[in-house]
KOLKOL-664845 format. One record per residue: x, y, z of N, C-alpha, C in turn. Coordinates in steps of 0.2 Angstrom, whole numbers, plus 2048, in hexadecimal, padded with zeros to 3 digits. Example, Ala and Ser with C-alpha at 12.3 -4.5 7.8 and 13.67 -1.06 7.14 Angstrom:
% residues 2
8427E482783E7EA8278427F0827 8407F58238447FB824840800827 
***
This chain:
% residues 517
EDD5B79D4EE25B79D1EE75BE9D6 EED5B99D9EF05BD9DDEF25C59DB EF45C89E1EF65CE9DFEFD5D09DA F025CB9DCF075CC9D9F055C99D1 F015C39D0EFF5C49C9EFA5C89C5 EF75CD9CBEF35D29C7EF85D79C6 EFE5D99C9F025DE9C7F055DB9C0 F065D79BFF0A5D59BAF065D69B4 EFD5D49B4EFB5D59AEEF95DC9AD EF95E09B3EF95E69B3EFE5EB9AE F035E79B0F0B5EB9ABF0A5EA9A3 F045E59A1F045E499BF005E8996 EFE5EC99CEF95F1997EF45F799C EF35FD99AEF060099DEEE60599B EEB609999EE360D998EE2615996 EDF613992EDB619990ED461B992 EDA617993ED4616993ED2611990 E1768599EE1668199EE1267C99C E1567A99DE1367599BE0F670998 E0B66D997E0C66C993E05666992 E0466698CE00660987E0565898A E0065598EE0264F98EE0764D988 E0C64A987E0C648982E0C642980 E0B63F979E0763A976E0A633979 E11632979E1462E97DE1462D983 E11632987E1363298EE19632992 E1C63998DE2363998EE2363E995 E1E642994E1D64899AE1864799D E186489A5E126479A7E1264C9AE E0C64E9AFE0C6549B6E0E6599B4 E0D65C9AEE126649ABE096689AD E0B66E9B2E066729B2E096799AD E0367C9ACE056809A5E0A6879AA E0F6889A6E1568E9ACE106959AB E106989B1E0D69F9B2E146A59AD E0E6A99ABE126AF9A7E126B49AD E0F6B49B1E106BA9B5E146BC9BA E186B69BEE1E6B89C2E246B79BD E286C09BEE2D6C19B7E336C09BD E356B89BEE3A6B79C1E3E6B19BE E3D6AE9B9E416AB9B5E426AB9AE E466A99ABE456AA9A4E406AC99F E3D6A59A0E366A799AE316AB99E E316AD9A4E2C6B29A9E2F6B79A6 E346B99A5E3A6BF9A4E366C399C E386BD998E386BE991E306BE990 E2A6BB992E246BD992E236C5994 E256C8998E226CD99CE276D3996 E2C6D0995E2F6D698EE2C6D5986 E266D1987E236D097FE256CA97A E296C797EE2D6C397AE2E6BB97B E266B897EE276B2980E2E6AB97F E2D6A8983E306A3980E2B69E97D E2E69A977E2B695972E2F68D973 E3468E977E37688979E3C68A97F E3B685982E3F68798AE4467E98B E4967D98BE4D67B98DE50678992 E50674999E5567699DE5566F9A1 E5D66C9A1E5E6679A7E5F6679AE E5F66E9AFE616719B5E5D6749BB E576779B6E5367A9BAE4B67E9B5 E4867E9B9E426819B6E426889B3 E4068A9AEE406929AAE3C6959AA E366939AEE2E6959B1E2D6969B7 E2B69A9BBE2C69A9C2E276969C5 E216959C0E1C68F9C3E206879C0 E236879BBE236809B9E2567A9BD E216759BBE2266E9C0E2266A9BE E2366A9B9E246659B4E2A6619B3 E2B65B9AEE326579ADE3665D9A8 E3D65E9ABE436609A8E4565C9A2 E466559A4E4965199EE4764A9A0 E4864699DE4663F99BE4E63B99D E506359A0E576319A1E5362999D E5762799BE5561D99BE5C61B99C E5A61599EE636129A3E6360D99E E6A60A99EE6B60499BE695FE99D E6A5FD9A4E665F69A9E605F59A5 E5C5F89A3E565F59A2E525FA99D E545FF99AE51603995E4C607999 E4A60599EE4460B9A0E476119A1 E426169A3E4261E9A0E3F6219A7 E426279A9E4062B9AFE416339AE E3A6359AFE3A63C9ACE3B6419B4 E426439B2E456499B7E4164F9B7 E3F6509BDE3B6579BFE3F65A9C2 E3B6609C6E3F6669CAE3D6649D1 E416659D5E3F6659DCE386699DF E3766F9DDE326739DEE2F6789D9 E2B6799D8E2867E9D1E2C6849D0 E2E6859CCE3468A9CBE3B6879CE E3B6829CEE436819D2E4667C9CD E4C6799D1E506769CFE5066E9CC E5466D9C9E536659C7E5465F9CE E5065A9CDE516589D2E566509D0 E5D6519D1E6464D9D0E616479D2 E606489D8E5E6419DDE5C63C9DA E5663F9D6E526389D3E546369CD E586399C8E5D6369C3E636329C7 E656359CEE6B6309D1E6862B9D2 E6362B9D6E616249D7E5F6209D4 E5A6219CEE5861D9C8E5E61A9C4 E6461D9C2E6A61E9BEE7061A9C3 E6E6189CAE746169CEE7560D9CA E7B60D9CAE7E6079C8E7F6059C3 E7C60A9BDE7B60A9B4E7C6109B1 E7B6119ACE7D6169A8E776189A5 E7561E9A5E706239A3E7362899C E6C627997E6E62D994E66631993 E69639992E6363C991E5F63B98A E5763898BE54637984E4F63E983 E4E642986E48646987E4B64C98A E4A651987E4B658988E4665C989 E4265C98FE3966098DE3A66598C E3566A989E3366F988E2E67398E E32677991E2C67A996E2767F994 E2768298DE2368898CE1B68398D E1A67D98BE1567C989E1367A97F E1867A97EE16679976E19674973 E1B66F978E1E669976E25669973 E2866E971E2F66E96DE33669971 E32664973E3865E977E3D65C972 E4365D975E4765A970E49653973 E4B64F96EE4C64896EE53644968 E55640969E5863D966E5864095D E5F64395BE5E645954E5F64294F E5A63F949E5C63B945E6163C941 E6363893CE6863A937E66640932 E6B642930E6964992BE6E649925 E6E64F921E7264E91CE7A64F91D E7C650922E84651923E8764B927 E8364892AE8464192EE8063D92F E8163792EE7B632930E79631937 E7462D938E7062F940E6D626940 E6A627945E6962C94AE6F62E950 E6E636951E73637956E7463295D E79634960E7C631967E7663696C E74634971E71636977E7963897D E7863D981E7A63F985E7A63B98C E7F63998EE81634993E7E639999 E7963699EE7763C9A2E7963F9A7 E8063C9A9E8363D9B0E8A6419AD E8C6419A7E936459A4E9364C9A6 E8E6509A7E8D6589A8E8C65B9AF E8F6589B5E8B65A9BAE8C6619BC E896639C0E8966B9C2E8666C9C8 E886739CCE846749D1E806799D0 E7A67A9D0E756819CDE726839D5 E726899D7E6D68B9DEE716889E3 E776839E3E7A67F9EAE746799E8 E716769E4E6F6709E3E7166C9DC E736659DDE776629D7E736629D1 E756619CCE726619C4E7565F9C0 E7465C9BAE786589B3E7765E9AE E7A6609AAE7A6639A2E7A65D99F E7865F996E7965B993E8065B990 E84656991E8A65598DE8A653986 E8C658981E8D657979E92652978 E9464C978E9A64B974E9A64996E E9F64B969E9F64A962E9A643960 E9464495DE9063F959E8964095D E89646965E82646967E7D64A963 E78648965E7364E962E6C64E963 E68654966E61654965E5D658961 E58658960E5465B959E4B65B95B E4965F959E4265E957E3F662950 E3D66094CE3D660944E35663945 E30662949E2A663948E2766994F E2966D94FE27670955E22677954 E21679959E1B67D958E1E68595B E1C68B958E1D69395AE23694958 E28690955E30691954E2F69594F E3269B94EE346A0948E3669D941 E3069E93FE3469B936E356A2932 E376A192CE376A7927E3E6AC92B E3B6B492AE3F6B992CE3B6B9932 E376B4935E346B893DE396BA941 E366BE946E3D6BE94DE3F6BA94F E426B8952E446B3959E4A6B795C E4A6B4964E506B5968E536AC96B E576AD96DE5B6A6970E616AA975 E606A497AE666A497EE6769D980 E6E69C982E6E695986E7469698B E74691990E7A693995E7F68D990 E8568C991E8A686990E90688995 E93682994E97681996E9C684992 EA268A994EA568F98FEAC68B98F EAD685993EB467F992EB467B98E EAE67A98BEAC673988EAB674981 EB067497CEAE675977EB2673972 EB367296BEB7670966EB567495E EB967295BEBA675955EB667094F EB166C951EAF66A94CEA766D94B EA566B946E9C66E944E9766A945 E9166A94AE9267394DE8D671953 E8F675957E8D67595FE8967B95F E8267A95EE7D67E95DE7667D960 E73682960E6D683967E68688963 E6368695FE5E68995CE5C687957 E5868B952E5468B94CE59688946 E54681944E5A67E93EE5367B938 E56678933E5267792DE4F670931 E4766F92FE4266B932E4466492D E49664927E4B65D923E4F65A926 E5465D92AE5A65992AE6065A926 E5E660922E6365F91EE6466791A E6B669917E6B671916E69674910 E62677913E6167990EE6268190B E6668390DE6968990CE6A68F90E E6C69390CE6F699913E6969D915 E6A69F91BE636A291EE5F69C922 E62695920E59691923E5A68F929 E5F69292EE60691934E63697937 E6169993EE6369D941E6369A94A E6B69894CE6A694951E71697956 E7369895CE79698960E7D69395D E8369595DE8A69095BE8F691962 E9368E966E9768F968E9D689967 EA368C965EA9688964EAF68B962 EB368895EEBB68B95BEBA68A956 EB6688951EB668694BEB968D945 EBD68C942EBE69193EEBE692936 EB968D934EB768B92CEB3692928 EAE69492DEAA69992BEAB6A092E EA969F933EAB6A6937EAE6A593D EB26AB941EB56AA946EB56B1949 EB96B2950EB96B6953EC26BA957 EC26BF95AECA6BF95DEC96B9961 ED16BA961ED56B5966ED46AE963 ED56A9966ED56A2964ECD69F965 EC86A0968EC269E969EC469B970 EBD698973EB669896FEB369E96D EAE69E969EAA6A3967EA36A2965 E9E6A7969E966A6968E976A8961 E916A495AE916A8955E8C6A5953 E876A894EE816A694EE816A0946 E7F69C946E7D69793FE7869893E E7969C938E7469E933E7369992C E7769292DE7868E928E7D68F923 E8168C920E8768C91BE8C69291D E8B694922E8F699928E8E69A92F E94699933E9369C93AE946A393A E916A893CE926AF93BE956B1941 E996B7943E9B6B9948E9B6BF948 E976C2943E986CA940E936CA93B E936D1938E8F6D1933E916CC92C E966CA92BE976C4925E9D6BE929 E9E6BA924EA36B4927EA86B8927 EAD6B292AEB46B392BEB56B7932 EBC6BB933EBD6BF939EB86C493A EB56C5941EB36CA942EB86CB949 EBB6D194AEBD6D3950EB96D4956 EB16D5954EAE6D995AEAB6D295F EAD6CC95AEAB6C795FEAF6C4964 EB06C3969EB76C296EEB56BA96E EBC6B7972EBD6B1974EB96B297A EB46AC97EEAF6AE983EB16A6985 EB36A598CEB269D98EEB169C995 EAE6A0998EAD6A099DEA869899F EAA6959A5EA96909A8EA168F9A6 E9B6939A8E956949A7E9569A9A2 E9269999CE9169E998E8B69E995 E896A5994E826A8991E836AA98A E7F6A6985E826A797EE796AA97C E7A6AF978E736B3976E756B396D E706B196AE6F6B3963E696B5962 E666BA95DE5E6BB95DE5E6BF956 E5A6BE954E596C494CE526C494B E526C9946E4A6CD943E4D6CE93D E486D0938E486D4932E4F6D7931 E536D592DE5A6DA92CE5C6DC932 E5F6D7937E616D993DE626D4942 E676D2945E6A6CE94AE6E6D094F E706CD953E766CC959E776C795C E7E6C895EE806C2962E846C7969 E806C296EE836C4976E856BF97A E886C297FE8C6BB982E8E6BF989 E8F6BB98EE926BC994E946B699A E946B79A0E956B39A4E8F6B29A9 E8F6AC9A8E866A89ABE896A89B3 E8E6A99B5E8F6AA9BDE906B09C0 E916B69BBE906BE9BDE906C29B8 E8E6C99BCE8F6CC9B5E886CE9B0 E8B6D39ACE826D39A6E866D099F E826D199AE846CD993E856D4990 E8B6D198DE8D6D7986E8A6D497F E8C6DA97BE8A6DA973E906DA96F E916D496CE976D4967E956D4960 E8D6D395DE8C6D6957E846D8958 E836DE955E7E6E0954E7B6E594F E796E2948E786E6942E756E193D E756E4938E716E0932E756D7931 E6F6D692BE716D0929E766CF925 E7A6C9923E806C791EE7C6CB918 E826CE915E806D090FE816CA909 E7F6C690AE806BE905E796BC904 E786BA8FFE706B88FCE6D6B4902 E696B3903E646AE907E636AF90E E696B6910E696B6917E636BC91B E616C0913E5C6C6915E576C590D E526C4911E4D6C3916E526BA918 E4F6B891DE506B2921E4E6AD91F E4F6A591EE496A091DE4869C922 E4A69C929E4969992EE4369392E E4368E930E4168892EE3D685935 E3F68793AE3C684942E3D67F944 E4367B942E44674946E4767894C E49672950E4F675957E52670956 E58671959E5F66F959E6367195E E6766B961E6A66B966E72666966 E77668964E7E666965E7F66495D E7A66595AE7C665953E7B66C94C E7D669945E7C66E941E7466D93E E7367293AE6C670939E6C66A932 E70668931E7166192CE7365C92E E7465C938E75657939E7E65793C E8265C93AE8965B93AE8965B941 E8E655945E8F65494CE9765294D E9965594BEA165594DEA2659953 E9D65D957E9D66195BE9D660963 EA0664968EA066296FE9E667973 E99666977E9866D97DE9466A982 E9266D986E8D66E98CE8867198C E8267098CE7C67398CE78672993 E75678996E7267899DE6C67A99B E6A680999E65683998E64687992 E5E68898EE5C68D989E5668E986 E55694984E4D695981E4E69997A E48697977E4669B971E4169F972 E406A696FE3B6A8970E376AC969 E316AD96AE2D6B1965E2F6B9966 E336BA960E356C195FE3A6C3960 E3C6C8960E446CC962E446CE969 E486CB96EE486CC974E4C6D5975 E4A6D997BE4F6DD97AE566DD97E E586E097EE5F6E0982E5E6E3989 E5A6E498BE576E5992E566DE994 E4F6DD991E4C6D5993E526CF993 E576D098EE5D6CC990E616CC995 E626D3999E676D599DE626D29A2 E5B6D39A3E586CF9AAE596C89AA E596C79A4E596BE9A4E5F6BC9A5 E656BF9A4E6B6BD9A6E6C6BE9AF E696C59B0E696C59B8E666BE9BA E606BC9B8E5E6B69BCE616B09BB E676B09B5E6A6A99B4E716AA9B9 E736B19BCE776B09BFE766B09C7 E6F6B19CAE6B6AF9CFE6C6A89D0 E686A59CAE6969E9CBE6E69B9CE E7469D9CDE796999D0E7E6949CD E7E6939C8E8568E9C5E8968D9C8 E8D6889CAE946899CEE966809CC E9C6809CBE9E6789CAE9D6749D0 E9E66E9CEE9F6699D3EA66669D3 EA76659DBEAD6609DCEAB65A9DD EA96569D9EA76509D9EA164E9DE E9E6539DEE956549E1E956529E5 E996559EBE9A6529F1E9A64B9F3 E9D6489F2E9E6419F0EA563E9F3 EA66429F9EAA63F9FEEB36429FE EB46469F9EBB6489F9EB96509F4 EC16549F6EC065A9F2EC76599EB EC56599E6EC965A9E0ECA6609DF ECD6649E3ECE66B9E2ED566D9DE ED56709D7EDB6719D3EDF6729D9 EE56709D7EEC6739DBEEE66E9E2 EE866A9E4EE86669E9EEB65D9E7 EED65B9ECEEF6549EBEEC6509EF EEC64B9EAEE76459EDEE963F9EB EE763A9EFEE76339ECEDE62F9EC EDF62B9E8ED86289E7ED66209E8 ED36209EDED361A9F1ECD6159EF ECE60E9ECEC860B9EBEC260A9F0 EBF60A9EEEB86079F4EB55FF9F2 EB75FE9EEEB25F59EDEB65F09F3 EB15EE9F5EB25E99FCEB95E59F9 EBD5E49FFEC15E29FDEC95E49FB EC95EB9F9ECC5EE9F5ECE5F79F8 ECB5F59FDECA5FD9FEED35FFA01 ED75FCA02EDD5FEA04EE15FF9FF EDF6019F8EE36009F1EE06079EE EE560B9ECEE76109E9EE86109E0 EE56169DDEE76159D6EEF6189D7 EF56149D3EFB6189D3EFC6159CD F036189CAF066179C5F0B6129C6 F0C60C9C4F116079C3F156079BC F1C60A9BDF1E60D9B6F1A6119B3 F196119ADF146159ABF0C6149AB F0960E9ADF0460A9AEF0060B9B4 EF960B9B4EF760D9B9EF26089BB EF46059C3EF16019C6EEF6019CD EEB5FE9D0EEA6009D8EEE5FA9D9 EF35FE9E1EF65F99E5EF35FB9ED EF55F79F1EF45F89F8EF95FD9F9 EF76039FDEFC6089FEEF9609A06 EFF60AA09EFE60BA11F0360FA14 F05610A1BF09615A1DF10611A1F F1060AA1BF16605A1FF19607A17 F16608A11F1660AA0BF1D60DA08 F2060BA04F28610A02F256159FE F2961BA01F286209FEF286229F7 F2C61C9F4F2961E9ECF2061C9EA F1E6169F0F1A6139ECF146199EF F1461E9F3F116239F6F106289F0 F156299EEF1762F9E9F1262D9E2 F136259E0F116229DAF076239DC F066239E2EFF6239E5EFC62C9E4 EFF6319E4EFF6389E5EFD63A9DF EF863E9DDEF66429D8EF56499DB EF864D9D5EF56549D7EEE6589D1 EEC6599D5EE46599D0EE46609CC EE36609C6EE26679C1EDC6699BF EDB66D9BDED566E9BAED666B9B4 ECE6699B1ED06659ABED56679A5 ED96639A2EDD66699DED9668997 ED1663995ECD662990EC8667992 EC7669998EC066B99AEC166F9A3 EBE6759A5EC06769ABEBC6749B0 EB66729ACEB166F9B2EB46669B4 EB76659B2EBB65F9B3EC165E9B6 EC565A9B8ECC65A9B9ED06549B5 ED86579B8EDC6529B4EE26509BA EE564B9BBEE864A9C0EEF6489BD EF464C9C2EFB64D9BFEFE6479C4 F046459C2F086409C7F0C6469CA F0C6419D2F116459D6F176459D6 F1A63F9D4F226409D1F236409CC F216419C8F216419C0F1D6499BC F1F64F9BFF1E6559BDF1B6559B4 F166559B3F146579ABF116509A8 F1164B9ADF0E6449ABF076459AD F016419A9EFD6429ADEF763C9AD EF46399B0EEE6329AEEEA6359A8 EEC6319A4EE963099CEE662899C EE0629996EE0621994EE162198F EE261C98BEE461A986EE1613983 EDE61297CEDB60C97DED7609983 ED560C986ED160B98CED5609993 EDA60A994EE1609999EE360F99B EE360F9A1EE76189A5EF06169A5 EF161C9A4EF961B9A4EFC6219A6 F016239A9F046299ABF0862B9A5 F0662E9A1F0963199AF0B63899B F1163C998F12643998F0E645994 F0C64D996F06651991F0C65498B F08651985F0A654980F0665997D F0465D980F0066297EEFB661979 EFA65C976EF265B973EEC65A974 EE765C971EE165B972EE0655973 EE2651970EE064A973EE4648978 EEA64A97BEE9648982EE764A987 EE6650986EE065598AEDA65198C ED764F987ED264B988ED164598A ED7641989ED863C98DEDA63C993 EDD641995EDE64299DED96469A1 ED364899EECF64A9A1EC96469A5 EC76489ACEC26439ADEBE6469B3 EB86469B0EB164A9B4EB06479BA EAF6499BFEAE6469C6EA56469C6 EA36419CAE9C6419CAE9B63C9D1 E9563E9D4E946389DBE966319DA E9962E9DEE9A6289DEE956239DA E9561F9D5E9061A9D4E8E6179D8 E936149DDE9060E9E2E8A6129E8 E8D6199E6E8861E9EAE8C6209F2 E946209F0E996229F5E9E6249F0 EA26289F3EA862A9F1EA862F9E8 EAD62E9E5EAB6329DFEAD62F9D8 EA862E9D2EAA62A9CDEAD6309C7 EB262E9C6EB56339BFEB56309B8 EAE6369B4EAE6319ACEB36359A9 EB46309A4EB963299DEB763899A EBA63F999EB7645998EB6643990 EB964098AEB663E984EB4637982 EB2633987EAF62E988EA962E98D EA463198EEA2635995E9D62D998 E9D628995E99622997E9F61D99A EA562099BEAB61B99DEAC61F9A1 EAE61C9A9EB261E9AFEB66199B1 EBD61E9B5EC261A9B8EBF6169BD EC260D9BBEC26079BFEC76049BE EC76009C5ECC5FB9C6EC85F69C4 ECB5F29C0ECB5EB9BFED25E69C0 ED15E09C3ED65DD9C3EDC5E19C6 EDD5E49C9EE25EA9CCEE45F09C6 EE15EF9C1EE35F39BBEDD5F89BB EE05FD9B9EDA6049B8ED96069B0 ED36069AFED26079A9ECA60D9A8 ECB60E9A3EC36139A2EBD60F99F EB860E9A3EB56049A2EAC6089A1 EA760799DEA160699EEA06019A2 E996049A2E945FD9A7E925F89A3 E955F29A1E935F099CE975EF995 E985EB992E9D5EB98BEA05E6989 EA45E8984EA85E0981EAE5DD984 EB15E2987EB65E198BEB65DF993 EBB5DB997EBA5D899DEB85DE9A1 EBD5E49A0EBD5E79A5EB85EE9A6 EB25EB99FEAB5EE9A0EA65EB9A3 EA85E69A6EA35E19AAE9E5E59AF E975E49AEE935E79B4E955E59BB E985E09BCE985DC9C3E9D5E19C6 E9A5E39CCE9E5E99D0EA05EE9CD E9D5F19C8E9E5F79C4E9E5FC9C7 E995FE9CBE986049CEE9C6059D4 E9E5FE9D6EA45FF9DDEA86009DA EAD5FE9D6EB35FF9D1EB46059CF EAD60A9CDEB06119C9EAE6159D0 EAD6139D5EAB6179DBEB46189E0 EB561F9E0EBD61F9E3EBC6259E9 EBF6239EFEC06289F4EC562B9F1 EC46339F2EC96399F1ECB63A9F8 ED26389F9ED5638A00EDB63E9FF EDC63EA09EE3640A07EEA63DA03 EEE641A01EF363F9FEEF963CA01 EFB6379FEF01632A02F06638A04 F0763A9FFF0E6409FEF0C648A00 
***
């Protein structure tokens, strides 16, 4: 098809777009028992404080100084084979390069998040429950890139409908037994759905009554409890209620907290519990509530059941969103001093944002850029708007000023998530690239949450091994792709022509280049 006919076609529509006991299924291999001696990483610190970890989950790093096993497992869509992703060295960071190599040219999902404590409390795909059918979706493995300690890693990106669970655990608190929990989240990725949780839940996947859960919640739902400001808030999901303080509804002491990397803590013991939180990149943690249990029947004493959930409610409520990097559950009620030491270690681990994963260009908010195709035969083409639609066109030094302006974009921190980016038109201020029905358009920001989500894209290392790939924020398995000179958000294989696997990796890889204007 010649360029003119392609442009005509483009005008017809555009876009939305440790250790371990070796597991019976062989999911986890080569794991040595974590040492409790070195008090350097979170679970070493908890053990030194007399409240050892009974579950330890992370896709970014080891949580014991001697842990040298698998952090998580991924499965690729091209052939449904799996690969365990471990650490670069004992007590070290995730080997993200192993994932990148294994998932190159295809899509991967996270199938298992391994428990580093040696108790086998691994998290896998959540089954259906009382609130919503299942099984739940699995997280796209590349949807939450991050840097930690100068190393690339990936978090667990929970879009609504995604969830992990273990209903058959070992050592997790039950009844009114004491426990502690912390998690590191993306404080800019949340919603008002129920319920983005990490922690203790029902073993039946059903709501079995007040006090049958004790989990960390993060988001801005106000149906049950809420805190100061507009949210998000760290709260406790105790079943049949999210609690921001001693009782449900408004509690002024629980502040809005939305650090890019957020430390969230909930802990409980007989007739006493607490909420704490802080910035996972600096400083300590503050106490937002510490006091007696709610004075409502069922919460004192508690009736915890000992399942573990991530990204969902205890009854499989799964309309929530969030990103998880690491978290643990302890036996016993940790002291504030122990948690302060854990927080210092989290800060020292060095979480930071990734600007395209070192993928060939800078996507710094405030900068102007142009996006050039990398597909052979199309490397002179750039993403530009033509009327209100996004297409690719040949742009060079001889192009008109109008064409150069149309192919220039201003980078902003993502309208829906600060860990991602949005692209404002250079010559139509207030207009952004957004997807609609999988095609990309230049449209004016109407301030809605839907527009913000549709106009947010998350940078990753280029799928072809060069440049940067840009995942849709609300459809993380779809990436900005040029196909027949039209720009889409496309998956690697699917029912649409633009989802074709042919040259997909090249078509979704872009060079972030100097702006034409």
